[in-house]
N, C-alpha and C positions, 0 to 999 in steps of 0.2 A: 442512326441519328447521333448527333453530338452528345446529347445528354446520356446516352448509353455508355459513354466512355468515362464519365465523371467519378463514378464510385471508387475506382481504384486510387484516385488522387484525393478525393475529399474525405472519404472514410478510412481507407487503408493507408493512405499516405499522410493524412492529417494536414493537408494543405488548405490555405484560406480560399476565399471565393475567386480572387484574381488568379492565384497560382493554379487552382483547379481548372479554370477555364482555359488559360493559356496552355497548360500541359495537355488537356484533353483536345484542344484545338490543334496543337502541334501534331498529335497522333492522327486525328480525324482528317485534317486538311493537308497533312504532309508538309508542314511549314519549314521543316529543316532546322528548327531551333535546337540548340545544344543546351545542356544542363545549365551552364553558366548564363546563357542568354535569358532563360526563363526566370532566373533569380531576380532580374530587374523588376518584375511585376509584383514581387512579394509585398512591397511597400504599399501597393494599391488596396490591399485588404482593409476592411473596416473603414472604407471611405478615405483612403490615403491616411489611415490610422487616426483620423479625427472626425469621422462622420460626414466628410465631404462627398465628392462624387463617388458613387458606388464602384467598388473594385470589380464587380462582375461586368459592369458597363465598360470600364476602362480596359479590361482584358478583351472583351468582345471587339472594342474599337481597335485594339492592338492587332487582333487577328485580321481585321479589315486592312490595316496598314500592310501587313505581310502579304495579303492577297492582291491588293490593288496599287501599291506603290512600287515602281520599278527601282528608282534611285532616290528621288526627292519628292516630298509631298506637294510642294508648290509647282512641280512639273507634272503632276498627275491630274488628269481631268476627271478621274473617277472617285478619288478619295472623298472629296467634299460631298457629292450627292449621296453616296452610299452611307457615309457617316451621319449625315443629317437624317436620313431615313431611319437608321438605327436609333438615334437619339429620340426621334419622334415616337417610335414604337415603345421605347422604354417609358417615355413621359405618359403615353396613353395607358400603359399597363399599371404604372405606379403613381402617376400624378407628380412625379419628381425624379430627379437624377441623383438625389442626395441619399447616402446611406442612412443618415439619421431619420429620414422620412420613410424610406423603404423598409428598414429593419422592423419597425413596429407592425408592419403589414404582413410580414412573412417569417420572421424569426421565431423559432421554437427551440427551447433548450435541448430537447432530445435529438434534434438534427440540425440545429443552428441555422445557417442560411441556405440550406439545400433548396428550398422552394425558389429563392431568388436565383440561384445558379441554374436550376432547371429552366426557369423562365428566360433567363439570359441566353441559354442555349437555343431555346425555341425562337426567340426574337432574332438572334444572330442568323439562324438558318432561314427564317422567313425573310429577313432583310436581304441576304445574299440571293435567294431565289427570286424575290420581287425585283431587285435591282438588275439581275441578269436577264430576266424576262423583259424588262423595260428597254434593254439595249437591242433587243431583236426586232 
């Protein structure tokens, strides 16, 4: 499971939510990202640093991009439906996509946003499984 990989990044590496998910996703899904590539998602933590869209959601969507886009998003028939599914599942889980709304539901000082990261991992895996099953 994806969430089995997050500990070494979130606690041991002290990465934020977005960094943790992209790094764990890189390991788990074999995305082939390099260290420099993953730094791009650092800014997504804390809702793009201002409480906006949750960094965990943005990192999960970035993993979908790596899995379903060959060259360009507008040439991919898969990226929109799988991303819409991901966003719908987050909205069902938290009632919002915004960090400022999600954080009060799951943030705890002793483990920060761990619950949100774990939920994001579960939602991402469910999304991919459900989307893949719908293609069959």
